[in-house]
N, C-alpha and C positions, 0 to 999 in steps of 0.2 A: 488509187493504185490498183484498180480492179484486174488489170492484165499483168500484174507483177506477182510472181511466186517466189517465196524465200526458199533458197536451197540450203539444206542442213545436213544431208547425208552423202556418203561416198557414191551411192547408187545414183542419186539425182545429179551429182557432178559428172559422173561417168556418162550419163545420158547426154549431157551437153557436149562433152568431149567427143562422143561417138557421132553426134550430129554436126560437128564442126561449127558450133554456134559462134556468132559474131559477139565479141566481148570487149568491153572497155574497163580498164583499171582506173579507179578514182572518179568515176562519173558521179556528179552531184545528184542527189535524190530528186531535186526539182527539174532535172533534165531527163528523167526516165521516160515520161510520157512523150516528150518530143522525139527522143531517140526511137521509140516504138513507132511513132507516126511517120517519121521520115525514112527510117531504115528497116522497119519490119515488113515482112511479106504478108500476104493475105492470112488472116487469122493468127498473127504473130503473138507470141507470149514473151513477156520479159521475165528475167530471172535475176534475183539479187543474191549474191554470195558475199558474205562479210569476210574481211581479211582473216579473222580468227578461224573461220570455218575452212578457208583455203589452206591456212598454215597447218591446221590439225590434220586434214585429209592428206595433204601433200608433204607433210613433215618438213615444212619450211623453217629455217633457223637463221639466226644472226641477221646479217644485212640482206639476206634473201627473203626474209619474212615480211609480210605485209603488216601495216598497223592493224590492230584488231578490229577497229571500226571502219576500215576502208571499204568503200562500196566497189564491188566487182559486178558489173551489170552485163548480162548476156541476152541476146535475142535469137529466137528461132521460131518460125522461119524468118529469113532476112532477105533484104535486097542487096545487091552488090554495092550500092551506094554507101553502105556502112563503112567500108574501108576508106572512103574519101573523108570520113569524119573521125578517123583515128581508131577504128575498131580493129581487133586482131582475132584470128581464129582461136577458139578455146584450146585446140590442140597445140598451137604455138606456145601459149602461155604455160600449159601443163608440161609440155615436153621440155621447154627451156628451163623451167624450175627443176624438173626431174634430172636434167643433165647436171645442173649446178649442185644439187643435193645428193646425187648418186642414189636416188630412190624414185621409182615411178609408181604412183598409186594404183595404176591399172595394169601393171605388168602381170602376166599370168604365171 
């Protein structure tokens, strides 16, 4: 997993949010490299965010929280093809969670 970076901080997550990274919730680890190959743009980097990290940064609770060990996998840069394979914008994921929790981690 040489092109996979583990995201652990709010700043790293905000960077993916600001770049509108293509993101899959629940992608299996064995599919990371294939996602990068087919959906990554030139020089693509993969990013792994665990559910616990997303829960902590975004203050996700109850039924809105992810399982702690869930893989949330993002790619940047990406090809438009990613959406055909079930990817969503990172902004969509963060903003929808923020609406449900009434808390946005990147509100100024």
